[in-house]
C-alpha positions as CSV (number, residue, x, y, z in Angstrom):
1,M,68.7,166.4,112.3
2,Y,65.5,167.1,114.0
3,A,64.9,169.5,116.9
4,A,61.8,170.2,118.9
5,S,60.5,173.6,120.4
6,G,57.5,174.7,121.8
7,H,55.2,177.6,122.9
8,P,51.7,177.9,124.3
9,S,49.8,177.4,121.1
10,N,52.0,175.3,118.7
11,S,55.2,173.2,118.7
12,V,57.6,173.3,115.9
13,I,59.9,170.4,114.9
14,S,63.0,172.1,113.0
15,V,64.7,170.0,110.1
16,I,68.5,171.0,110.4
17,D,71.2,170.4,107.9
18,T,74.2,169.1,110.0
19,N,76.6,169.9,107.2
20,T,75.9,173.6,107.5
21,N,74.0,173.6,110.8
22,T,71.0,175.4,109.1
23,V,67.3,174.9,109.5
24,T,66.0,173.6,106.1
25,S,62.2,173.4,107.0
26,T,59.8,173.3,110.0
27,I,57.1,171.0,111.0
28,T,54.2,172.6,113.1
29,I,52.8,170.4,115.8
30,P,49.5,171.9,117.2
31,G,50.2,171.1,120.9
32,H,51.4,173.4,123.6
33,F,54.8,171.9,124.2
34,A,56.6,169.1,122.3
35,R,58.1,167.3,125.5
36,A,59.7,164.3,123.8
37,M,60.7,162.8,120.3
38,D,62.1,159.8,119.1
39,I,62.8,158.4,115.3
40,N,62.1,155.0,113.9
41,T,64.5,154.7,111.1
42,D,62.8,151.3,110.0
43,T,59.7,153.1,109.0
44,N,61.1,156.7,108.6
45,R,58.8,158.2,110.9
46,I,59.1,160.4,114.0
47,F,57.0,160.3,117.2
48,V,56.4,163.3,119.1
49,G,54.9,163.6,122.5
50,T,53.1,166.9,123.8
51,D,51.7,168.0,127.0
52,E,48.6,169.3,125.5
53,P,46.3,168.0,124.4
54,G,48.0,164.8,125.3
55,T,48.6,163.4,121.9
56,L,51.3,161.3,120.1
57,Y,51.9,162.9,116.6
58,V,53.4,160.8,113.8
59,I,55.5,162.6,111.2
60,D,56.5,161.0,107.8
61,I,60.2,161.7,107.0
62,A,60.7,159.1,104.2
63,P,62.8,161.0,101.6
64,G,60.7,161.6,98.5
65,S,57.5,160.6,100.1
66,P,54.4,162.6,99.0
67,T,53.8,163.3,102.7
68,E,57.4,163.9,103.6
69,N,57.9,166.1,106.7
70,T,54.2,166.1,107.5
71,V,52.0,164.8,110.2
72,V,50.3,161.7,109.0
73,D,48.7,160.2,112.0
74,T,47.8,161.1,115.7
75,T,47.3,158.7,118.9
76,P,45.6,160.2,122.1
77,I,48.1,158.9,125.0
78,G,46.9,160.9,128.2
79,S,47.9,164.4,129.3
80,F,51.7,165.2,129.7
81,T,54.3,163.3,127.8
82,Q,57.7,163.2,129.3
83,Q,59.4,160.4,127.3
84,V,59.0,158.8,123.8
85,S,61.1,156.0,123.0
86,V,61.1,153.5,119.9
87,N,62.2,149.9,119.9
88,P,63.7,149.6,116.3
89,I,63.4,145.7,116.5
90,T,59.9,145.4,117.3
91,N,58.6,148.7,116.0
92,L,56.9,149.4,119.3
93,V,56.6,153.0,120.6
94,Y,56.7,153.7,124.3
95,S,55.3,157.0,125.7
96,A,55.7,157.9,129.4
97,D,52.8,160.0,130.6
98,T,54.0,161.7,134.1
99,G,50.2,163.1,134.3
100,S,48.6,159.8,134.5
101,S,51.8,157.8,135.7
102,T,51.3,155.2,132.6
103,I,53.5,154.1,129.7
104,T,51.5,153.8,126.6
105,V,52.8,151.5,124.0
106,V,51.9,151.8,120.3
107,Q,52.5,149.5,117.4
108,D,54.3,151.4,114.7
109,T,53.2,149.4,111.5
110,P,55.6,149.9,108.5
111,P,53.5,151.6,105.6
112,L,53.0,149.4,102.7
113,P,54.8,150.3,99.7
114,P,52.9,152.3,97.0
115,D,50.7,149.9,94.4
116,T,52.5,150.8,91.0
117,T,51.4,147.7,89.3
118,P,48.8,148.3,86.4
119,P,45.9,146.0,86.2
120,T,45.6,143.8,83.2
121,S,44.0,144.9,80.2
122,P,40.2,144.4,80.1
123,T,38.5,142.7,77.3
124,I,35.3,143.2,75.3
125,T,33.8,140.0,74.6
126,V,30.2,141.3,73.5
127,P,29.9,142.6,70.8
128,T,32.4,141.1,68.6
129,D,34.5,143.1,66.3
130,G,32.7,144.1,63.2
131,T,29.1,143.9,64.7
132,V,26.6,145.5,62.6
133,T,23.3,146.5,64.5
134,T,20.1,148.4,63.9
135,D,19.6,149.1,67.7
136,P,21.5,152.1,69.0
137,N,21.5,150.5,72.6
138,V,24.6,148.5,72.6
139,T,25.4,146.3,75.6
140,F,29.2,146.0,76.0
141,S,30.6,143.3,78.5
142,G,33.8,141.4,79.1
143,D,36.4,140.6,81.7
144,A,38.5,143.0,83.9
145,E,40.5,142.9,87.2
146,T,38.0,142.8,89.9
147,G,37.3,146.0,91.6
148,S,38.9,148.0,88.7
149,T,37.0,150.6,86.6
150,V,36.6,150.0,83.1
151,E,36.2,152.9,80.9
152,L,34.8,152.7,77.3
153,F,36.0,155.3,74.7
154,D,34.6,155.9,71.2
155,G,37.1,157.4,68.9
156,G,39.1,158.5,72.1
157,I,36.1,160.3,73.8
158,S,34.8,158.5,76.9
159,I,31.3,157.1,76.5
160,G,30.7,155.2,80.0
161,T,32.3,153.5,82.8
162,A,31.6,150.1,84.5
163,T,33.0,148.5,87.8
164,A,34.5,145.2,87.1
165,N,32.8,142.4,89.0
166,S,33.7,139.6,86.6
167,P,32.3,140.2,84.1
168,W,31.5,143.9,83.7
169,S,28.7,145.4,81.6
170,I,27.5,148.6,80.3
171,V,24.8,149.8,78.0
172,V,25.7,152.5,75.7
173,I,23.5,154.6,73.2
174,L,25.6,155.0,69.9
175,S,24.5,157.3,67.0
176,D,24.1,156.0,63.4
177,G,27.6,155.2,61.9
178,V,30.8,153.3,62.4
179,H,32.2,153.4,65.9
180,S,35.9,152.5,67.0
181,I,35.6,151.3,70.7
182,T,38.7,150.8,73.2
183,A,38.6,150.1,76.7
184,I,41.0,150.8,79.7
185,A,41.0,149.5,83.4
186,T,42.0,151.8,86.4
187,D,42.8,150.1,89.9
188,A,42.0,151.7,93.2
189,S,45.7,153.2,93.1
190,A,44.9,155.1,89.8
191,N,47.2,152.7,87.9
192,S,45.8,152.3,84.3
193,S,45.9,149.2,82.2
194,P,47.3,148.9,78.6
195,I,44.4,149.9,76.1
196,F,42.1,147.1,74.6
197,G,41.0,147.4,71.2
198,P,39.9,149.0,68.9
199,I,36.8,146.9,68.0
200,T,34.5,148.2,65.3
201,I,30.8,148.6,65.7
202,N,28.6,149.6,62.8
203,V,25.1,151.2,63.9
204,T,22.8,151.5,61.1
205,L,19.5,153.3,62.3
206,P,16.4,153.3,60.1
207,P,16.0,156.6,58.5
208,T,13.8,159.1,60.4
209,P,10.5,159.1,58.5
210,S,9.7,161.8,56.2
211,F,6.7,163.3,54.8
212,D,5.4,161.3,51.8
213,F,1.8,162.7,50.7
214,T,-1.5,163.9,52.1
215,L,-5.0,162.2,51.6
216,G,-8.2,163.9,52.3
217,A,-7.0,167.5,52.5
218,G,-9.7,169.9,53.3
219,A,-12.3,167.2,52.7
220,V,-12.1,165.4,56.4
221,G,-13.4,167.8,59.1
222,F,-11.1,167.3,62.0
223,P,-9.9,163.7,61.4
224,H,-9.9,162.3,65.0
225,D,-8.6,158.7,64.4
226,V,-7.2,156.6,61.5
227,A,-7.4,152.8,60.8
228,V,-6.4,150.5,57.9
229,D,-8.1,147.2,56.8
230,S,-6.7,144.1,55.2
231,N,-6.5,145.5,51.8
232,G,-4.7,148.5,52.7
233,D,-7.7,150.9,52.5
234,V,-7.5,153.9,55.0
235,Y,-10.5,154.7,57.1
236,V,-10.8,158.2,58.8
237,A,-13.1,159.1,61.8
238,S,-14.2,162.7,60.8
239,F,-15.1,164.3,64.2
240,G,-16.3,167.4,62.4
241,G,-18.3,165.7,59.8
242,S,-19.6,162.8,61.9
243,T,-18.8,160.4,59.2
244,I,-16.1,157.5,58.5
245,E,-14.2,158.5,55.1
246,Q,-12.6,155.7,53.2
247,F,-9.6,156.1,51.1
248,T,-7.3,153.7,49.1
249,S,-3.6,153.3,50.2
250,D,-2.6,155.8,47.7
251,G,-5.0,158.5,49.0
252,T,-7.8,158.0,46.2
253,F,-11.2,159.0,48.1
254,V,-13.5,155.7,48.0
255,R,-16.6,156.6,49.8
256,T,-18.4,158.1,52.8
257,I,-19.8,155.7,55.5
258,G,-22.3,156.5,58.2
259,A,-23.5,159.7,57.1
260,S,-26.8,159.3,58.8
261,D,-25.8,156.9,61.7
262,L,-23.0,158.8,63.7
263,P,-24.7,161.5,65.4
264,G,-22.3,161.4,68.3
265,R,-19.1,162.5,66.7
266,P,-16.8,159.6,66.2
267,T,-13.5,159.9,68.2
268,G,-12.1,156.3,68.1
269,L,-11.6,153.9,65.4
270,T,-10.6,150.4,64.7
271,I,-10.9,147.6,62.3
272,D,-11.6,144.1,63.5
273,A,-10.6,140.6,62.2
274,N,-13.5,140.6,59.9
275,D,-12.9,144.0,58.4
276,N,-15.6,145.4,60.2
277,I,-15.4,149.3,60.9
278,V,-15.8,149.8,64.7
279,T,-16.2,153.3,66.0
280,T,-16.8,155.0,69.3
281,N,-19.2,157.9,69.4
282,Y,-18.2,160.1,72.3
283,A,-21.3,162.3,72.5
284,S,-23.9,159.7,71.8
285,H,-22.2,157.2,74.2
286,Q,-22.3,154.3,71.7
287,V,-20.1,152.0,69.9
288,K,-21.2,151.4,66.2
289,V,-20.1,148.5,64.0
290,F,-20.3,148.9,60.1
291,E,-20.0,146.1,57.7
292,Q,-17.8,146.5,54.6
293,T,-21.1,147.1,52.7
294,G,-21.4,150.3,54.9
295,D,-24.4,149.1,56.7
296,V,-24.7,149.2,60.5
297,A,-24.4,145.7,61.8
298,Q,-24.4,146.4,65.4
299,T,-25.2,149.5,67.7
300,I,-24.1,149.0,71.5
301,G,-25.2,151.5,73.9
302,G,-24.6,151.9,77.8
303,F,-21.2,153.5,77.6
304,L,-20.4,157.0,79.2
305,Y,-18.3,158.9,76.9
306,P,-16.5,156.1,75.1
307,Y,-13.4,157.7,73.6
308,D,-11.5,154.8,71.7
309,I,-11.6,151.1,71.2
310,A,-9.2,148.4,70.3
311,V,-9.7,144.6,69.6
312,D,-7.4,142.0,70.6
313,S,-6.8,138.5,68.6
314,N,-9.5,136.9,70.8
315,G,-12.0,139.4,69.8
316,N,-12.3,141.1,73.2
317,H,-13.1,144.6,73.1
318,F,-11.2,147.4,75.1
319,V,-12.9,150.7,75.4
320,T,-11.5,153.9,77.2
321,D,-14.0,155.4,79.6
322,S,-12.5,159.1,80.1
323,N,-15.0,160.0,82.4
324,H,-14.5,157.3,84.9
325,Y,-10.5,156.9,84.3
326,E,-10.8,153.4,83.3
327,V,-10.7,150.8,80.5
328,D,-13.8,148.7,80.1
329,V,-13.4,145.3,78.7
330,Y,-16.1,143.2,76.5
331,D,-16.0,140.1,75.0
332,S,-16.5,139.7,71.2
333,S,-20.3,139.9,71.7
334,Y,-19.8,143.2,73.6
335,V,-20.8,141.6,76.9
336,Y,-19.1,143.4,79.7
337,L,-16.4,141.7,81.6
338,F,-14.3,143.9,83.7
339,S,-12.6,147.4,84.1
340,F,-9.2,148.5,85.0
341,G,-7.7,151.9,86.0
342,S,-8.6,154.6,88.5
343,Q,-8.0,158.2,88.9
344,G,-4.7,159.3,89.8
345,A,-0.9,159.4,88.8
346,G,0.2,156.1,90.0
347,V,0.9,153.0,88.1
348,G,-2.1,151.8,86.3
349,Q,-3.9,155.1,87.0
350,F,-5.2,158.0,84.6
351,Q,-5.1,161.5,85.4
352,S,-8.0,163.6,86.1
353,T,-7.6,166.2,83.3
354,D,-8.4,164.1,80.5
355,G,-8.4,160.3,81.8
356,P,-7.5,157.6,79.4
357,L,-7.9,158.6,75.7
358,K,-6.6,156.6,72.9
359,I,-5.9,152.8,73.0
360,T,-4.2,150.1,70.7
361,V,-3.1,146.7,70.9
362,D,0.0,145.1,69.7
363,D,0.8,141.6,68.0
364,N,1.1,140.0,71.3
365,D,-2.3,141.5,72.7
366,A,-0.5,143.9,75.0
367,I,-2.5,147.0,75.5
368,Y,-1.2,150.6,75.1
369,V,-3.4,153.5,76.6
370,G,-2.7,157.1,76.1
371,D,-2.7,158.9,79.5
372,P,-1.9,162.4,78.3
373,S,-2.3,164.2,81.6
374,N,0.3,162.1,83.2
375,A,2.5,162.5,80.0
376,R,2.8,158.9,79.1
377,V,1.4,155.8,77.4
378,Q,0.9,153.0,79.7
379,K,1.4,149.3,78.5
380,F,-0.8,146.7,80.2
381,I,-0.8,142.9,80.0
382,T,-4.2,141.4,80.4
383,D,-5.5,138.2,81.6
384,V,-8.9,138.4,80.5
385,P,-10.2,135.0,81.6
386,N,-9.2,136.1,85.2
387,N,-10.4,139.7,84.8
388,S,-7.2,141.4,85.2
389,A,-4.9,143.8,83.7
390,T,-1.4,144.9,85.0
391,S,0.4,148.1,83.8
392,V,4.0,146.9,83.2
393,Q,5.7,149.8,81.5
394,S,5.3,153.6,80.6
395,F,6.5,155.5,77.7
396,N,7.0,159.0,78.7
397,T,6.4,162.0,76.5
398,N,4.5,165.2,76.8
399,R,0.8,164.9,76.1
400,A,1.2,161.2,75.0
401,N,-2.0,160.2,73.3
402,A,-2.4,158.1,70.3
403,S,-0.1,155.2,69.8
404,V,0.5,152.4,67.4
405,V,3.1,149.4,67.7
406,D,5.1,147.9,64.8
407,S,5.9,144.3,64.3
408,E,9.4,144.8,65.9
409,G,7.7,146.2,69.1
410,N,8.7,150.0,68.3
411,V,6.1,152.2,69.9
412,Y,4.9,155.2,67.9
413,I,3.5,158.1,70.0
414,A,1.7,161.2,68.7
415,S,1.9,164.1,71.0
416,D,-1.1,166.4,70.4
417,F,0.5,169.4,72.1
418,D,4.1,169.1,70.8
419,N,2.7,168.3,67.2
420,H,5.2,165.4,66.5
421,V,5.4,161.9,66.5
422,E,8.2,160.1,68.9
423,I,9.3,156.5,68.1
424,F,10.5,154.4,71.1
425,D,12.0,150.9,71.3
426,S,10.4,148.2,73.2
427,S,12.5,149.1,76.3
428,G,11.3,152.6,76.2
429,V,14.5,154.3,74.6
430,L,13.5,157.1,72.3
431,L,14.8,156.2,68.8
432,T,13.8,159.4,66.8
433,Q,10.9,161.8,66.4
434,F,9.4,163.6,63.4
435,G,7.0,166.5,62.8
436,S,6.6,170.1,63.9
437,T,4.0,172.6,64.5
438,G,2.5,174.1,61.3
439,T,0.4,173.7,58.3
440,G,3.0,172.8,55.7
441,P,3.9,169.4,54.3
442,G,5.0,167.0,57.2
443,Q,3.8,169.6,59.9
444,L,1.0,168.8,62.3
445,S,-1.6,170.6,64.4
446,N,-3.2,168.4,67.0
447,P,-2.5,165.0,65.8
448,T,-5.0,162.6,67.6
449,G,-4.7,159.4,65.8
450,I,-1.9,157.2,64.3
451,T,-1.6,153.8,62.4
452,L,0.6,151.9,60.2
453,G,-0.2,151.1,56.5
454,S,0.3,147.8,54.7
455,Q,3.7,148.7,54.1
456,N,4.6,150.1,57.3
457,E,4.0,153.6,56.2
458,I,3.1,155.9,59.0
459,I,-0.4,157.4,58.9
460,V,-1.2,160.4,61.1
461,S,-4.6,162.2,61.6
462,D,-3.7,165.9,61.4
463,G,-6.8,167.1,63.4
464,Y,-6.7,171.1,63.2
465,N,-5.4,170.7,59.6
466,D,-8.4,168.7,58.4
467,R,-6.2,166.2,56.6
468,I,-4.4,162.8,57.0
469,Q,-0.6,163.0,56.4
470,V,1.3,159.9,55.4
471,F,5.1,159.5,56.5
472,T,7.7,157.0,55.2
473,A,8.2,153.8,57.0
474,F,10.5,153.6,60.0
475,I,10.9,149.7,59.5
476,D,11.1,147.8,56.4
477,P,7.8,146.6,54.8
478,P,6.5,143.4,55.6
479,P,8.2,140.6,53.5
480,D,6.7,139.7,50.2
481,A,9.0,136.9,48.9
482,D,7.2,136.4,45.4
483,G,6.7,140.0,44.8
484,D,2.9,139.8,44.0
485,G,1.8,142.5,46.4
486,V,0.4,140.1,49.2
487,I,2.6,140.0,52.1
488,D,4.0,136.7,53.1
489,A,1.8,136.4,56.4
490,N,-1.4,136.7,54.1
491,D,-0.2,134.9,51.0
492,L,-1.6,131.4,50.6
493,C,0.4,130.9,47.5
494,P,3.8,132.0,48.3
495,A,5.6,130.9,45.2
496,T,3.5,132.6,42.5
497,P,5.5,133.2,39.4
498,A,6.6,136.8,38.9
499,G,4.0,138.9,36.9
500,T,1.0,136.6,37.6
501,P,-2.1,138.4,38.5
502,V,-3.3,137.3,41.9
503,D,-6.2,137.6,44.2
504,A,-6.3,139.1,47.8
505,T,-4.8,135.7,49.2
506,G,-1.9,135.8,46.8
507,C,-3.1,132.9,44.6
508,P,-3.1,133.4,40.9
509,L,-6.3,134.6,39.2
510,S,-7.7,131.9,36.9
511,N,-10.4,132.4,34.2
512,D,-11.0,128.8,33.9
513,P,-14.1,127.4,35.5
514,V,-14.2,125.5,38.5
515,I,-15.8,122.0,38.3
516,P,-15.8,119.6,41.0
517,D,-15.6,115.9,40.3
518,S,-18.9,115.4,41.8
519,A,-20.5,117.8,39.4
520,T,-22.3,116.5,36.1
521,V,-21.9,118.7,33.1
522,A,-23.3,117.7,29.7
523,G,-20.8,117.8,26.7
524,S,-22.9,120.5,24.9
525,A,-23.2,122.8,27.8
526,V,-21.0,126.1,28.0
527,I,-19.4,127.1,31.2
528,G,-17.9,130.7,31.2
529,D,-14.8,131.9,32.5
530,G,-14.4,132.1,36.4
531,T,-17.6,130.4,37.0
532,V,-17.6,128.0,40.0
533,L,-20.0,125.0,40.4
534,G,-20.6,123.5,43.9
535,E,-20.5,119.9,44.7
536,N,-23.1,117.5,42.9
537,V,-24.3,120.3,40.5
538,I,-26.1,119.1,37.5
539,V,-25.8,120.9,34.3
540,R,-27.9,119.3,31.2
541,K,-27.1,119.7,27.6
542,D,-27.2,123.1,25.7
543,V,-27.2,125.0,28.9
544,V,-25.2,128.3,28.6
545,I,-23.6,129.7,31.8
546,G,-21.9,133.0,31.7
547,N,-18.8,134.5,33.2
548,D,-18.0,134.6,37.0
549,V,-21.3,132.7,38.0
550,T,-21.6,130.8,41.3
551,I,-23.8,127.9,41.5
552,G,-24.5,126.2,45.1
553,D,-24.2,122.6,46.0
554,D,-26.8,120.0,44.7
555,T,-28.3,122.6,42.3
556,K,-29.8,121.4,38.8
557,V,-29.8,123.6,35.6
558,R,-32.0,121.9,33.0
559,K,-31.8,121.7,29.3
560,G,-31.4,124.9,27.4
561,A,-31.3,127.1,30.3
562,Q,-29.3,130.4,30.3
563,V,-27.6,132.0,33.2
564,G,-26.1,135.5,32.7
565,D,-22.6,136.9,33.8
566,G,-22.1,137.4,37.4
567,S,-25.1,135.8,38.7
568,T,-25.3,133.5,42.0
569,I,-27.7,130.5,42.4
570,G,-27.9,129.0,45.9
571,S,-27.8,125.4,46.9
572,N,-30.4,122.8,46.5
573,S,-32.2,125.1,43.7
574,I,-33.6,124.3,40.3
575,V,-33.5,126.3,37.0
576,A,-35.8,124.5,34.6
577,K,-35.8,123.9,30.7
578,N,-35.1,127.0,28.6
579,T,-35.3,129.5,31.5
580,V,-33.3,132.8,31.0
581,I,-31.6,134.3,33.9
582,G,-30.1,137.9,33.4
583,N,-26.7,139.2,34.5
584,D,-26.0,139.7,38.1
585,V,-29.1,138.0,39.3
586,T,-29.0,136.4,42.8
587,I,-31.3,133.3,43.7
588,G,-31.4,132.0,47.3
589,D,-31.1,128.4,48.4
590,G,-34.0,125.9,47.6
591,T,-35.7,128.2,45.1
592,K,-37.1,126.7,41.9
593,I,-37.2,128.7,38.5
594,R,-39.8,126.8,36.4
595,Q,-39.7,126.3,32.5
596,D,-39.6,129.3,30.1
597,A,-39.2,131.8,33.0
598,V,-37.4,135.0,32.4
599,I,-35.7,137.0,35.2
600,G,-34.2,140.3,34.4
601,D,-30.7,141.7,35.1
602,G,-29.9,142.7,38.7
603,S,-32.9,140.8,40.1
604,T,-32.9,139.1,43.5
605,I,-34.9,136.3,44.6
606,G,-34.9,135.0,48.1
607,S,-34.8,131.4,49.5
608,N,-37.4,128.6,49.1
609,S,-39.4,130.7,46.5
610,I,-41.1,129.6,43.3
611,V,-41.2,131.3,40.0
612,A,-43.5,129.4,37.6
613,K,-43.6,128.6,34.2
614,N,-43.8,131.5,31.4
615,T,-43.4,134.1,34.2
616,V,-41.4,137.2,33.3
617,I,-39.6,139.0,36.1
618,G,-38.3,142.4,35.0
619,N,-34.9,144.0,35.9
620,D,-33.8,145.0,39.5
621,V,-36.6,143.2,41.1
622,T,-36.5,142.1,44.8
623,I,-38.6,139.1,45.7
624,G,-38.6,137.8,49.3
625,D,-38.2,134.3,50.9
626,D,-40.9,131.7,50.8
627,T,-42.9,133.7,47.9
628,K,-44.5,132.1,45.0
629,V,-45.1,133.8,41.5
630,R,-47.4,131.7,39.3
631,K,-47.6,130.7,35.7
632,G,-47.7,133.6,33.2
633,A,-47.5,136.4,35.9
634,Q,-45.6,139.8,34.5
635,V,-43.4,141.7,37.0
636,G,-42.2,145.0,36.0
637,N,-39.0,146.7,36.6
638,N,-37.8,147.8,40.1
639,V,-40.7,146.0,42.0
640,T,-40.1,144.9,45.5
641,I,-42.3,141.9,46.7
642,G,-42.0,140.9,50.4
643,D,-41.8,137.3,52.1
644,N,-44.5,134.7,52.0
645,T,-46.5,136.5,49.5
646,I,-48.5,134.6,46.6
647,I,-48.8,136.1,43.0
648,R,-51.5,133.9,41.2
649,K,-51.6,133.2,37.5
650,N,-51.4,135.9,34.9
651,V,-51.0,138.6,37.6
652,T,-49.5,142.0,36.1
653,I,-47.4,144.2,38.5
654,G,-46.4,147.5,37.2
655,D,-42.8,149.2,37.4
656,G,-41.7,150.4,40.8
657,A,-44.7,148.8,42.7
658,I,-44.1,147.6,46.4
659,I,-45.8,144.5,47.6
660,G,-45.6,143.8,51.2
661,N,-45.4,140.4,53.2
662,D,-47.9,137.9,53.4
663,V,-49.9,139.5,50.5
664,I,-52.2,137.4,48.1
665,I,-52.9,138.7,44.6
666,R,-55.5,136.6,43.0
667,Q,-55.6,135.4,39.3
668,G,-55.7,138.1,36.6
669,A,-55.3,141.0,39.0
670,T,-53.3,144.1,37.9
671,V,-51.3,146.3,40.3
672,S,-50.6,149.6,39.1
673,P,-47.0,151.0,38.6
674,G,-45.7,152.5,41.8
675,A,-48.6,151.2,43.8
676,I,-47.8,150.2,47.6
677,V,-49.5,147.1,48.5
678,P,-49.6,146.9,52.5
679,D,-48.8,143.6,54.4
680,G,-51.4,141.1,54.4
681,T,-53.4,142.5,51.7
682,I,-55.7,140.1,49.4
683,I,-56.4,141.5,46.0
684,K,-59.4,140.0,44.1
685,K,-59.3,138.2,40.8
686,N,-59.1,140.4,37.7
687,S,-59.3,143.6,39.9
688,T,-56.9,146.5,39.8
689,F,-55.0,147.9,42.8
690,P,-55.4,150.5,43.9
C-alpha cells in the first residue's frame, strides 16, 4: 500500500506492507503537499498531484525495475491539484486543478520492455584470414548491425572502434609480427554480440636501417649534400672545401671536381639524366653544371642565394630561393618559367627563419621541399606548362630539411636538429626512424643531405662530423633478374647467362670486332678485339688495326696502314698507304692522313685537317681543325697547333712548342722547343722562331 503525506518543503509517499502494517520505504516528492494520488496497475506507475509547484509526479513501482520506487517523470499541470484519477482502460490520467478550475488529461504510455536481444555477430571481410602485409596501416572493414559499435581486439586487447553503417571500416596501425584479430558489436542497449574470429594478420615490416659504413671520413669538409649517378658513384658537395668529391659505391675515393670552379660554397647537388653534376653555389649566387669529365659545361647566374636544385623527368629545374621564400622553375635550358611559394606558415608557404631549403623530386615528378622552420616537408604537384604548383601534402617532423623518395613512395626525411632520419609512407604515417646525436658509427650531427644508392642503401651527409654515412636499405634493392649487376630497369639484355661479363647496359662484353655488312675488309687485314667499324668503311689488304679501335662511317684505310690500340678515327676520313697511327690517337671527321705519315701515341688531330706524306707527328700532340701539315714536316712531342694553321714542307717544330690559330710556317722553318707562336703569325722560309 502507498500513502501520501506532506509538509511545507517536501511530500513523502510511504510504502506500507499491509501484512505487517509497517512502512518499508519512502519516496520523496519535492512539492509542498501531496494532495492526490492514483495508481495505474497496467503500467505500474503512481501519479501524485501537489499544490506547489503545480506538478504531476510519476513514480515507477514496477517490481525489480532499476528505477523502482523513484520519480521517473514530471508534468506541469497548473497550481493546486485536488484530485488525480487513472482510467485503466485508456491509460489516461485526469488531474483536477482547483486553482485554475481545469482538468488536465495526460496520456500514460506504457514503457517499452527493455531490449535484451544481442546484435548479430559482426564480420570482417577485409583483410582475409592469413593476410601477410608489409604495411602496418591495416584497413579493416565488414558488416554489422546498423548503429552498433564494432570493437576490434588484438589478442584480447582493444585496438579500435567503429560505428556500423553497413559496412563499417577502421584503420589500425599494427606492429611487426602475427596478430590475432577478433571483433564484437555492441548495440545502444549495451547488448553485446557473439565474438567474430579470430583471423590472423601477419605484418612483416622491413628492418629498421642500420649503420653500414662511412666514406670520406675527415676528408670532406662539411658535406652539405649528396647525390648518386647512374653507375652508383657517390658525389658529395663539400661546403667546407668548396669542391665536389666523387667516391665509388663502396666508398673508394675517385677524384675532386671543381677545385677552382666553386668559389661560392656548394649547398645543393643533383645528377641530371645525362649524368651531369649540377650544384647550387649559395654565396656566389650561381648554378654550376659539370660534365663527367669534370669540366664546367655551364654556369648560370642571376640567382639570389640558391640553396638546392632538383631536375624532373622533363628536364625542368627547380631551385629553392631561401631569400625570397619561393621555388624558382626553369626549363632544361635554364630559361626562367615561374615561381611558387611565399613567406608564411600556411599551405604552400615557407617560414621566415630559413625559407625553403632542400628539394627533391620523386618518380612521378612530384616535388618535395624542406620547410624546416615550419617543421615539415611539403609535397607539390606541378603543372609546368601552365606555370602552376599546388601543395598537396605535408610530412611533419622537427626541422624537416633534406628528403628523398623511394620507388614505393616512402619519404625519408633528415632532421638537422634531432640528428636522425625518419621514414614515412606515402600517406604520411611514420614507419620508422634511425640515427641519434653523436660522433660514433650510425650517429649524426647536422645531417643536411640524403639520397638512395643503386641498391636502395641510404646515404646521409653527416655535416659537422665531416663524413658520409651509409645505412642499410629500408626496401629491397631494385630487381636484377639475371644477376648481372645491372638492375632490370636499365638492363638492355635482361636474360644474360649467369657469370657473363656485361657492360653498363647489361649486355655481354664481347672481344669480337664489330664489322657491319656494308663494310669492306680485305682478307689479309687484321682487325683487333673490340674494334668497331662504321658503315661503308673500307679496309684494304695488309692493314693492321689494333684492339678497341673505333672507325667512323665512310672512312678508308689504305694498304699496309697500321692503327694502334684504343684509337678513334672519325667519319669520311682517309688513312693512306703505309701510315702508322699510334695508340690512343684521335682523328676527327674528314681528316686525311697521307702515305707513310707517322702519328705518335696519344695525339689528337681535329676535323678536316691534312697530315701529308712522310710527316712525323710526335706523342701527345694536339692539332686543331682545318689545319694542314705538309710533306716531310717533323713535329715533336707535346706540341699544340691551333685551328686554320698551315705547316709547310720540311718544317721542324720542337718539343712543347705552342702554335696559335691562323699561323703560317713557311718551308724549312724551325720552331724552337717550348716556343709560343701567337695567333696569325707568319714565319719565313728556312728561318728559326724565335
